[in-house]
BAGUPA-395123 format. One line per 3 residues: number of its first residue (from 1); for each residue x, y, z of N, C-alpha, C. Coordinates in steps of 0.02 Angstrom, whole numbers, plus 50000, padded with zeros to 5 digits. Each point is the difference from the previous one (the first is absolute). Layout:
<mipas>
NUM) X/Y/Z/X/Y/Z/X/Y/Z  ...
</mipas>
This chain:
<mipas>
1) 50593/50346/47878/50011/50054/50040/50071/49987/50059  49994/49931/50000/50052/49968/50049/50004/50022/50078  50058/49982/50015/49994/50019/50074/50032/50066/50023
4) 49982/50038/50051/50018/50057/50009/50058/50000/50068  50009/50059/50026/50045/50006/50042/49953/49990/50076  50028/49973/50061/49970/49997/50068/50036/50052/50020
7) 49945/50048/50031/50025/50069/50043/49949/49991/50063  50047/50042/50035/49957/50009/50052/49951/50059/50008  49983/50017/49944/49948/50074/49997/49937/49978/49985
10) 49965/49977/50077/49929/49975/50004/49953/50054/50003  49962/49999/49955/49948/50068/50008/49942/49971/50037  50004/49949/50025/49927/49970/50048/50034/49998/50080
13) 50063/49962/50005/50014/49966/50067/50046/50036/50032  50007/50020/50053/50070/50000/50043/50022/49954/50031  49937/49965/50024/50031/49930/50034/49963/49958/50005
16) 49981/49964/49938/49946/49946/49990/50008/49939/50056  50037/49996/50027/50024/49957/50045/49953/49996/50060  49978/50039/50011/49954/49995/50072/49931/49996/49978
19) 49989/49967/49930/49947/49972/49990/49988/49939/49985  50059/49962/50011/50007/49938/49985/49990/49950/50065  49987/49935/50005/49999/49950/50036/50049/50003/50064
22) 50061/50002/49954/50070/49999/50048/50013/50051/50042  49973/50069/49996/49996/50055/50035/49975/49993/50078  50047/50031/50040/49977/49970/50066/49980/50064/50046
25) 49946/50023/50014/49976/50067/50036/50036/50018/50071  50012/50039/50018/50013/50014/50055/49939/50019/50061  49946/49997/49956/49943/50023/50042/49936/49955/49964
28) 49950/49986/50037/49941/49972/49976/49943/50039/50035  49972/50036/49919/49948/50049/50001/49920/49959/50016  49963/50025/50033/49936/49993/50004/49992/49918/50043
31) 50043/49989/50033/50002/49946/50040/50006/50016/50081  49991/50041/50027/50002/50036/50049/49973/49923/50050  49938/50000/49986/49971/49948/50063/50024/49937/50001
34) 50021/49966/49939/50026/49944/50007/50070/49998/50029  50061/50061/49963/50049/49993/50035/49997/50008/50080  49945/50046/50035/49998/50009/50057/49982/49904/50039
37) 49956/49967/49967/49998/49941/50030/50031/49969/49979  50061/49993/49963/50038/49959/50000/50066/50005/50054  50014/50079/50015/50050/50023/50049/49973/49965/50067
40) 49939/50001/50007/49964/49973/50063/50017/49932/49997  49986/49963/49952/50019/49925/50013/50065/49982/50018  50055/50038/49972/50051/49992/50014/50035/50021/50065
43) 49967/50042/50038/50019/50030/50056/50036/49948/50062  49970/49952/50010/50017/49958/50046/50070/50002/49984  50028/49980/49939/50070/49991/49988/50045/50042/50046
46) 49987/50055/49978/50033/50060/50038/50004/49997/50070  49946/49991/50021/49997/49983/50074/50045/49924/50025  50017/49969/49960/50035/49933/50027/49962/49944/49999
49) 49937/50012/49991/49962/49930/50003/49990/49968/49939  49973/49948/49996/49976/49946/49947/49966/50046/49948  50015/49987/49932/49978/50030/49946/49924/49979/49989
52) 49975/50017/49967/49909/49995/49985/50008/49976/49925  49973/49955/49973/49989/49978/49932/49964/50033/49960  50011/50020/49948/49963/50058/49962/49978/49963/49929
55) 49934/50021/49984/49991/49976/49941/49966/50062/49953  50041/50020/49940/49972/50066/49970/49969/49960/49932  49941/50026/49984/49962/49990/49931/49979/50055/49954
58) 49993/49975/49953/49970/50063/49950/50027/49983/49931  49969/50022/49952/50028/49986/49923/50053/50041/49983  50047/49977/49944/50057/50017/49998/50002/50075/49968
61) 50040/50033/50028/50015/50083/49977/49964/50048/50059  49972/49969/50056/49985/50051/50046/50040/50007/50065  50062/49991/49986/50035/50025/50065/50029/49950/50044
64) 49989/49934/50001/50026/49962/50051/50078/49980/50018  50018/49993/49938/50080/49988/50016/50041/50067/49998  49978/50053/49963/50029/50056/50017/50003/50014/50079
67) 49928/49992/50021/50001/50008/50086/50027/49971/50049  50022/49935/49972/50036/49946/50036/50070/50038/49989  50023/50000/49937/50063/50036/50000/50022/50059/50046
70) 49971/50047/49992/50004/50062/50044/49978/49994/50087  49961/49945/50003/49988/50004/50076/50057/49959/50024  50018/49950/49973/50051/49951/50033/50067/50043/49998
73) 50002/50053/49947/50066/50035/49995/49994/50057/50063  49952/50016/50014/50004/50040/50058/50018/49970/50072  49954/49938/49980/50020/49947/50072/50067/49992/50005
76) 50034/49989/49966/50070/49980/49996/50040/50048/50022  49986/50075/49964/50042/50047/50030/49973/50021/50076  49952/49991/50013/49972/50027/50070/50036/49951/50066
79) 50017/49951/49961/50030/49936/50062/50056/50021/50031  50032/50045/49955/50065/50024/50023/49993/50029/50062  49945/50021/50022/49999/50053/50058/49991/49947/50074
82) 50013/49940/49972/49976/49944/50061/50056/49949/49987  50043/50002/50072/50067/49946/49995/49976/49924/49998  49936/49999/50028/49980/49929/50003/49965/49957/49951
85) 49996/50051/49936/49974/49969/49939/50043/49987/49941  49995/49939/49973/50031/49990/49932/49931/49967/49960  49985/50035/49964/49935/49994/49946/50044/49972/49933
88) 49968/49955/49969/50021/49969/49941/49944/49990/49956  50003/50005/49932/49946/49992/49956/50020/49955/49949  49959/49947/49987/50003/49957/49930/49953/50003/49959
91) 50008/50033/49943/49951/50005/49941/50001/49937/49954  49939/49988/49979/50001/49953/49945/49941/50002/49970  49995/49999/49930/49945/50017/49952/49986/49922/49984
94) 49931/49975/50016/49989/49936/49995/49970/49978/49928  50013/50067/49959/49954/49988/49916/50021/49942/49967  50054/49978/50020/50031/49938/49956/49995/49925/50039
97) 49966/50007/50063/50001/49957/50049/49928/49965/49986  49991/49937/50000/49921/49972/49990/49986/49963/50057  50038/49996/50050/49983/49953/50055/50053/50024/50072
100) 49980/49991/50051/50019/49993/50055/50074/49973/50009  50011/49941/49962/50061/49992/49998/50048/50032/49967  49987/50048/49942/50036/50030/49960/50022/50065/50031
103) 49939/50011/50055/50027/50068/50018/50046/49984/50055  49992/49945/50041/50052/49986/50050/50058/49983/49970  50023/49975/49956/50053/49993/49954/50038/50064/49984
106) 49941/50059/49980/50039/50057/50000/50029/50040/50052  49948/49990/50035/50029/50031/50069/50069/49984/50030  50002/49927/49993/50069/49985/50030/50060/50005/49947
109) 49985/50019/49944/50042/50025/49942/50019/50068/50026  49951/50037/50025/50014/50081/50015/50069/49994/50054  50008/49942/50050/50056/50012/50047/50059/49966/49967
112) 50008/49989/49940/50045/49948/49968/50046/50045/49951  50063/49977/49992/50026/50031/49931/49994/49960/49947  50011/50023/49934/49990/49961/49955/50023/49923/49988
115) 50065/49990/50027/50034/49935/50006/49943/49950/50046  49966/50023/50051/49985/49960/50042/49929/49996/49992  49963/50037/49955/49927/49989/49986/49969/49936/49995
118) 49930/49976/50026/49983/49929/49982/49956/50008/49952  49979/49945/49960/49960/50006/49956/49932/49996/50008  49953/49996/49967/49922/50022/50001/49973/49903/50017
121) 50038/49974/49980/49986/49913/50002/50032/49958/50042  49979/49948/50019/50057/49958/50043/50015/50001/50064  49955/50038/50033/50001/50005/50077/49924/49989/50020
124) 49994/49965/50056/49938/49996/50042/49984/50072/50043  49943/50017/49994/49971/50068/50007/50029/50001/50069  49979/49959/50050/50038/50009/50071/50074/50018/49995
127) 50044/49963/49973/50070/50029/50000/50005/50061/49967  49966/50031/49956/49994/50076/49975/49986/50045/50048  49945/49983/50041/49983/50038/50055/50055/50006/50057
130) 50037/49938/50017/50046/50007/50057/50056/50051/49965  50019/49980/49940/50050/50042/49971/49998/50078/50017  49923/50023/49994/49978/50061/50010/49997/50035/50070
133) 49985/49945/50045/50001/50021/50076/50084/50008/50017  50028/49944/49969/50080/50006/50025/50022/50067/49970  49986/50021/49950/50028/50094/49979/49964/50039/50038
136) 49949/50003/50018/49954/50041/50039/50032/50001/50088  50019/49940/50023/50038/50003/50061/50051/50023/49993  50034/50005/49953/50086/50014/49984/50001/50074/49992
139) 49947/50033/50002/49995/50076/49964/50033/50028/50065  50032/50058/50007/50015/50046/50051/49956/50056/50000  49939/49978/50017/49939/50056/50004/49932/49995/50049
142) 49979/50038/50015/49948/50006/50056/49940/49974/49955  49986/50036/49946/49949/49990/49967/50019/49984/49912  49951/49963/49981/50009/49987/49921/49923/50005/49990
145) 49995/50046/49933/49936/50009/49974/49998/49967/49927  49978/49948/49984/49989/49964/49931/49943/50032/49970  50027/50024/49939/49935/50040/49970/50003/49949/49917
148) 49929/49971/50008/49990/49960/49943/49960/50037/49943  50009/50020/49947/49970/50045/49961/49947/49947/49942  49952/50037/49980/49963/49951/49960/50000/49911/50022
151) 49965/50004/50059/49996/49936/50034/49943/49956/49967  49963/50031/49968/49940/49966/49964/50030/49953/49945  50061/50009/49981/50031/49966/49942/49998/49937/50026
154) 50024/49964/50062/49984/49936/50032/49936/49968/49993  49946/50034/49980/49943/49961/50007/49965/49961/50068  49975/49962/49998/49981/49953/50056/50054/49969/50041
157) 50061/50000/49984/50036/49957/50044/50032/50055/50036  49978/50024/50058/50021/50031/50040/50040/49990/50060  50020/49948/50015/50041/49975/50063/50046/50056/50021
160) 50039/50035/49958/50063/50040/50016/49963/50040/50033  49936/50031/49972/49957/50063/50044/49984/49965/50075  50013/49941/50014/49980/49993/50064/50055/49989/50046
163) 50047/49962/49967/50075/49980/50026/50044/50077/50032  49997/50047/49949/50040/50061/50011/49976/50038/50070  49929/50007/49997/49974/50049/50055/50007/49958/50060
166) 50016/49939/49998/49983/49968/50064/50070/49962/50011  50041/50031/49963/50081/49988/50015/50014/49992/50077  49996/50062/50033/50018/50004/50065/49941/49963/50059
169) 49928/49995/49981/49971/49983/50038/50012/49916/49997  50017/49963/49966/50019/49913/49981/50072/50002/50016  50023/50052/50026/50081/49996/50022/50040/49973/49931
172) 49980/50013/49953/50055/49980/49932/50053/50071/50005  49983/50056/50030/50051/50043/49995/49994/50035/50077  50054/49999/50014/50005/50029/50079/50051/50055/50020
175) 50033/50025/49940/50055/50053/50029/49972/50069/49978  49957/50009/49956/49982/50054/49976/49924/49986/49987  49971/50060/50008/49915/50000/49981/49995/50010/49923
178) 49959/49961/49977/49976/50002/49921/49936/50024/49997  49987/50042/49943/49928/50028/49984/50004/49992/49922  49934/49991/49982/49996/49993/49920/49955/50049/49981
181) 50021/50032/49950/49951/50054/49957/49996/49971/49943  49928/49978/49995/49972/49968/49927/49968/50060/49956  50009/49992/49942/49966/50055/49946/49965/49962/49944
184) 49954/50011/49985/49956/49972/49946/49967/50050/49957  50003/49984/49946/49960/50037/49958/49927/49978/49982  49974/49936/50037/49953/49961/49979/49938/50009/50057
187) 49946/50036/49995/49960/50017/50045/49968/49936/50028  50006/49936/49971/49955/49943/50016/50060/49950/50029  50067/50023/50002/50057/49951/50019/49985/49986/50080
190) 49990/50058/50046/49977/49993/50060/49947/49954/50025  49941/50001/49962/49950/49957/49996/50007/49928/49991  50055/49988/49971/50008/49939/49980/50052/49959/50044
193) 50024/50039/50053/50068/49983/50043/49955/49944/50051  50039/49948/50008/49973/49964/50062/49999/50043/50067  49953/49977/50049/49982/50035/50044/50056/49992/50046
196) 50049/49970/50015/50063/49999/50041/50040/50054/49965  50005/50012/49947/50060/50053/49961/49960/50065/50011  49930/50010/49988/49968/50056/50035/50012/50019/50060
199) 50006/49974/50051/49997/50003/50067/50079/50026/50015  50039/49988/49955/50100/50017/50004/50010/50050/49961  49978/49988/49949/50023/50060/49947/49977/50057/50012
202) 49920/49995/49996/49969/50073/50007/49992/50033/50061  50027/49984/50039/49999/50033/50066/49991/50082/49996  50021/50036/49952/49986/50075/49980/49995/49989/49922
205) 49947/50032/49989/49999/50003/49929/49978/50072/49982  50033/50028/49929/49993/50045/49975/49968/49987/49930  49952/50056/49982/49977/49988/49931/49998/50078/49968
208) 50053/49979/49944/50023/50062/49964/49926/50005/49933  49967/50047/49997/49941/50003/49959/50032/50032/49943  49965/49994/49944/50006/50027/49934/50005/50081/50019
211) 50045/50030/49953/50004/50052/49995/49932/50048/49978  49976/50072/50011/49952/50022/49962/50036/50036/49954  49950/50051/49958/50053/50037/49949/50018/50066/50023
214) 49974/50017/50055/50022/50057/50039/50066/49979/50031  50017/49938/50020/50054/49976/50024/50054/49992/49960  49972/49975/49941/50057/49989/49954/50023/50057/49954
217) 49958/50048/50013/50032/50073/49970/50037/50026/50029  49994/49995/50070/50049/50024/50047/50071/49968/49991  50003/49940/49983/50057/49946/49989/50037/50037/49941
220) 49951/49989/49949/50028/50026/49945/50039/50070/49983  49961/50037/50037/50030/50078/49989/50063/50003/50045  50020/49964/50049/50053/49985/50041/50078/49975/49949
223) 49963/49943/49979/50063/49973/49943/50004/50043/49931  49951/50015/49978/49993/50043/49946/50038/50064/49991  50008/50038/50066/50037/50051/50009/50072/49997/50004
226) 50023/49912/49997/50074/49992/50008/50008/49970/49930  49957/49958/49960/50007/49980/49953/49992/50028/49918  49975/50068/49994/49984/50038/49951/50019/50055/49997
229) 50019/50033/49941/50017/50056/50004/49954/50051/50014  50009/50069/50009/49934/50042/50034/49965/50014/49933  49930/50006/50018/49939/50017/49954/49992/49948/49945
232) 50029/49947/50007/50011/49947/49935/49915/49970/49994  49969/49979/50067/49950/49964/50014/49943/50051/49996  49962/49989/49948/49929/50031/49991/49950/49989/50076
235) 49956/50050/50015/49970/49997/50066/49958/49941/50006  49980/49973/49940/49961/49937/50007/50034/49932/50013  50062/49990/49990/50053/49932/50006/49982/49981/50063
238) 50016/50029/50042/50006/49970/50080/49928/49978/50022  49954/50045/49989/49923/49987/50022/49985/49930/49956  50018/50005/49938/49969/49947/49948/50036/49923/50021
241) 50070/50008/50008/50038/49935/50038/49957/49984/50065  50002/50033/50032/49967/49985/50063/49942/49975/49998  49942/50023/49956/49943/49980/49992/49993/49942/49974
244) 50040/49984/49947/50012/49917/49979/50030/49955/50043  50032/50014/50034/50032/49959/50052/49953/49983/50061  49979/50054/50025/49947/49980/50047/49935/49960/49974
247) 49988/50010/49951/49939/49967/49969/50011/49937/49980  50066/49972/49982/50013/49925/49984/50036/49980/50063  50042/50026/50049/50023/49950/50050/50005/50049/50054
250) 50018/50049/50000/50017/50047/50058/50086/49990/50022  50026/49985/49940/50088/49991/50008/50036/50043/49983  50054/50028/50056/50042/50047/49975/50041/49983/49950
253) 50021/49941/49995/50045/49973/49962/49965/50006/49919  49935/49995/49996/49966/49988/49929/49995/50088/49980  49999/50039/50035/49996/50080/49990/50066/50017/49985
256) 50041/49978/50037/50076/50027/49977/50013/49976/49936  49984/49934/49986/50013/49965/49944/49969/50036/49938  49936/50015/50012/49975/50041/49937/50013/50074/49995
259) 50024/50027/50058/50035/50079/49980/50071/49994/49979  50043/49947/50014/50059/49979/49956/49995/49984/49934  49942/49959/49984/49999/49978/49937/49973/50059/49958
262) 49959/50045/50024/49967/50055/49965/50060/50044/49977  50052/50005/50046/50065/50051/49989/50040/49961/49941  50001/49946/50019/50037/49966/49940/49978/50014/49948
265) 49927/49986/49985/49992/50010/49933/50005/50069/49975  49972/50052/50036/50024/50065/49976/50058/50007/49986  50063/49978/50025/50074/50003/49993/49999/49951/49925
268) 49984/49955/49999/50011/49967/49930/49977/50010/49940  49948/50049/50017/49968/50044/49947/50019/50065/49982  50062/50010/50053/50022/50076/49982/49950/50055/50022
271) 49972/49987/50038/49941/50058/50018/50015/50030/50065  50002/50060/50020/50024/50046/50039/49957/49978/50067  49938/50008/50009/49962/49985/50049/49963/49927/50008
274) 49981/49976/50066/49958/49943/49999/49926/50018/50000  49970/49974/49958/49924/50025/50014/49953/49947/50010  49940/50006/49996/49937/49947/50019/50010/49935/49953
277) 50002/50028/49939/50013/49928/49951/50052/49968/50015  50054/50036/50024/50054/49936/50028/49990/49954/50042  49960/50024/50055/49965/49975/50048/49956/49922/49981
280) 49971/50010/49939/49933/49964/49994/50051/49942/49943  50031/50025/49964/50053/49957/49957/50030/49950/50042  50031/50044/50065/50053/49942/50051/49953/49961/50026
283) 49943/49996/50012/49947/49976/50056/49978/49943/49934  49996/50009/49947/49984/49929/49966/50063/49959/49976  50058/50037/49992/50060/49969/49987/50020/49947/50065
286) 49995/50028/50056/50006/49960/50058/49958/49964/50005  49933/50007/50000/49947/49941/50004/49998/49947/49951  50034/50012/49941/49999/49948/49941/50077/49958/50020
289) 50039/50034/50025/50062/49955/50021/49992/49956/50059  49953/50025/50037/49981/49977/50063/49964/49918/49996  49945/50012/49951/49961/49943/49972/50045/49958/49960
292) 50047/50028/49969/50036/49952/49960/50040/49943/50023  50036/50043/50049/50060/49972/50054/49941/49939/50044  49957/50014/50017/49953/49952/50045/49975/49946/49951
295) 49985/50023/49944/49967/49943/49945/50050/49951/49987  50043/50028/49995/50069/49957/49975/50015/49942/50048  49986/50011/50075/50010/49956/50045/49936/49941/50020
298) 49954/50023/49957/49925/49963/50000/50008/49940/49969  49968/49920/50009/50004/49959/49971/49934/50019/49949  49996/49965/49947/49959/50006/49952/49928/49987/50010
301) 49989/49944/50054/49914/50014/50028/49981/50063/50025  50042/50037/50042/49989/50067/50037/49987/50045/49946  50058/50008/49940/49994/50035/49935/49913/49993/49959
304) 50002/49940/49994/49924/49976/49972/49940/50013/50061  50010/50003/50065/49950/50015/50036/49995/50080/49995  50055/50044/49992/49997/50074/49996/49968/50020/49932
307) 50019/49966/49946/49974/50008/49935/49925/49990/49991  49975/49943/50044/49929/49997/49996/49962/50056/50039  50022/50015/50061/49982/50068/50030/49999/50063/49950
310) 50052/50005/49962/50007/50052/49963/49940/50001/49946  49987/49944/49960/49952/49999/49957/49930/50017/50035  49997/49989/50062/49928/49996/50022/49994/50080/50036
313) 50056/50035/50012/50006/50063/50013/49994/50047/49934  50025/49981/49939/49988/50036/49956/49918/50003/49970  49977/49937/50004/49925/49987/49994/49961/50029/50036
316) 50020/50041/50048/49960/50033/50049/49948/49950/50044  50039/49930/50011/49967/49966/50052/50041/49988/50065  50026/50049/50030/50036/50005/50062/49978/50054/50040
319) 49989/49998/50069/50029/49942/50036/49957/49931/49984  50041/49928/50011/49967/49953/49969/50022/49946/50061  49959/49952/50005/50008/49935/50051/50064/49963/49959
322) 50036/49951/50057/50053/49966/49978/49986/49941/49950  49935/49987/50001/49959/49947/49964/49998/50032/49920  50004/50049/49995/49997/50047/49928/50065/49991/49966
325) 50050/50020/50061/50064/50007/49972/50019/49927/49977  49984/49934/50056/50020/49947/49969/49973/49961/49931  49926/50028/49985/49981/49993/49946/50040/50016/49940
328) 50010/50065/50007/50043/50030/49938/50066/49969/50002  50031/49981/50057/50057/49963/50005/50019/49948/49950  49941/49959/50017/49994/49932/49962/50016/50009/49931
331) 49974/50038/49979/49992/50026/49927/50068/50008/49981  50034/50060/50032/50051/50022/49948/50049/49958/50022  50024/49959/50058/50028/49947/50009/50000/49947/49943
334) 49945/49964/49982/49996/49974/49944/50021/50026/49934  49997/50047/49984/50019/50044/49956/50068/50000/49980  50038/50001/50061/50074/50003/50006/50030/49930/50000
337) 49959/49962/50013/50029/49915/50020/50032/49999/50062  49964/50023/50048/50034/50005/50073/49955/49958/50020  50030/49967/50076/49963/49947/50030/49949/50047/50034
340) 49932/49969/50003/49948/50036/50044/50015/49982/50064  50006/50038/50055/49995/49993/50064/49931/50003/50037  50016/49991/50064/49935/49993/50044/49972/50063/50003
343) 49936/50022/50026/49971/50062/50017/50055/50010/50057  49999/49954/50053/50040/50028/50062/50076/50038/49981  50040/49968/49956/50056/50015/49977/49989/50067/49977
346) 49962/50009/49959/49985/50075/49982/49986/50048/50049  49963/49970/50045/49979/50050/50058/50079/50028/50038  50030/49944/50002/50080/50019/50008/50032/50049/49969
349) 49999/49985/49942/50015/50049/49940/49972/50072/50007  49944/50005/50022/49972/50075/50002/50024/50032/50076  50003/49954/50043/50028/50023/50053/50073/50030/49998
352) 50034/49965/49955/50067/50015/49981/50007/50080/49974  49962/49987/49946/49997/50074/49958/49967/50057/50043  49958/49984/50052/49985/50056/50035/50047/50022/50061
355) 50038/49959/50024/50057/50024/50047/50062/50031/49950  49995/49991/49949/50057/50033/49956/49970/50064/49955  49941/50015/50015/49974/50067/50002/49966/50005/49927
358) 49993/49937/49961/49963/49991/49928/49921/50012/50020  49959/49958/50060/49946/49998/50003/49953/50020/50053  49948/50042/50014/49987/50020/50065/49921/49952/49999
361) 49982/49987/50074/49938/49979/50007/49950/50032/50049  49939/49987/49993/49956/50033/50036/49946/49951/50030  49993/49994/50072/49962/49956/50027/49927/50023/49991
364) 49965/49957/49978/49916/50008/50000/49962/49953/50035  49937/50019/50027/49975/49960/50035/49915/50007/49967  49970/49940/49984/49957/50005/49989/49926/49963/50045
367) 50030/50005/50063/49969/49973/50053/49988/49941/50016  49934/49975/50025/50002/49907/50018/49995/49972/49922  49972/50022/49950/50003/49949/49934/50075/50004/49974
370) 50019/50063/49978/50047/50001/49970/50088/50005/50036  49983/50011/50064/50066/49976/50040/50039/50057/49984  50062/49997/50020/50055/50057/49991/50055/49966/49935
373) 50026/50030/49964/50044/49997/49947/50054/50053/49988  50041/49980/49954/50046/50057/49967/49988/50009/49932  50002/50065/49971/49991/50010/49941/50074/50035/49975
376) 50033/49979/49944/50053/50033/49990/50014/50044/49933  50033/50044/49994/50028/50040/49939/50059/50020/50001  50036/50029/49939/50059/50013/49996/50016/50066/50045
379) 50068/50000/50025/50013/50063/50059/50066/50036/49945  50012/49983/49949/50052/50034/49946/49961/50010/49946  50012/50056/49966/49971/50016/49924/50001/49951/49966
382) 49938/49986/49962/49992/49956/49961/50055/49984/49938  50028/50074/49971/50037/50009/49947/50075/49970/50013  50007/50021/50065/50070/49976/50014/50006/49926/50026
385) 49943/49966/50016/49997/49934/50006/50012/49967/49941  49966/50026/49947/50005/49972/49923/50063/49999/49973  50039/50072/50011/50075/49996/49977/50029/49944/50027
388) 49999/50007/50081/50049/49940/50021/49977/49927/49975  49939/49984/50000/49997/49944/49981/50016/49980/49931  50004/50045/49952/50010/49981/49925/50070/49994/50006
391) 50045/50012/50050/50077/49967/50006/50007/49946/50001  49953/49957/50015/49988/49925/50022/49984/49950/49948  50046/49960/49976/49999/49970/49932/49938/49974/49983
394) 49982/49959/50068/49936/49960/49993/49935/50036/50016  49998/50044/50035/49954/50052/50008/49964/50038/49928  50066/50026/49978/49998/50045/49962/49956/49980/49925
397) 50005/49943/49987/49948/49964/49952/49938/50014/50013  49980/50013/50055/49921/49996/50033/49967/50071/49973  50053/50043/49992/49981/50079/49965/49984/49983/49921
400) 50025/49967/49976/49993/49985/49926/49937/49973/49982
</mipas>
């Protein structure tokens, strides 16, 4: 049939951009409590007092970054009412940084033009910190807020999260007040912080819980009214998208991605309405794509561990103990001629798979004799895991 003409005659969407990650909403629905806590934590700045250090946590897609953007925009606008304030904001996403050193280098470069940026190696940490303090002291500002998004990326090397919140107390910065807003997608990250960092960074904590189905429905209704043509969505599309997203993650981002993909499928199939079956097809495609993307980044030992659990799941042997997974793993590793690693290493691989959403665990307690232990099962539909594992050249032969 060949190519057809590109036209703007879209039977499904009026403005699909409002469903995409790059869209910046002007309001944040279903987060009044969290926004109120956020504004309260920032109130000392408007009063001309030192800022509090704020720690936001909650999983991806629950509004942390959008809330930060909206609250800080309001703060910057409202400072115009007061002649004695000059508030500046420095934002850094730490996703590509794996250490405090890298974060400090990236912050220094936020204050420099392209020609004078420093490299990520070659400087003592104390020198990089001094560059950062110098830049902050030379700012013509009363308050500087440093926003560190996805700070869990730096792992256990949390020195920067001690240095920044205490920059004034340690007299490293004297010409302006420094406040830190840390944002983490990892619930356990706070628990792993050193005691001195918790005392400094977590002065004010704001938890963003997952959205429930009702809240997601409100969010989708607002976005859908802008994104889709009138009467294109069947009545069950928004409730189904909301239910799926609430059940799996409570993420507005996931709910929006699902309804967008459903609309895209209807458009590509040249159908006039978005129906329930489009949502179900979209869910499968999204899940397959996510699993495949994650699997491609996994080392072979993790793939073999996942295959072992998949086989136990198919055989009806899950939930199962770690030892059962390891027994199966030893067999399949030998079949594909892979090194057989220790039980402890496989335990680490299982933990990695759990963090990536492939595996779930349930703690059991058999009393004094049996003690407590975890039992594991798949957290993704088996057929999707199998389809993804079949794309791995070494694991694929196990299915034969």
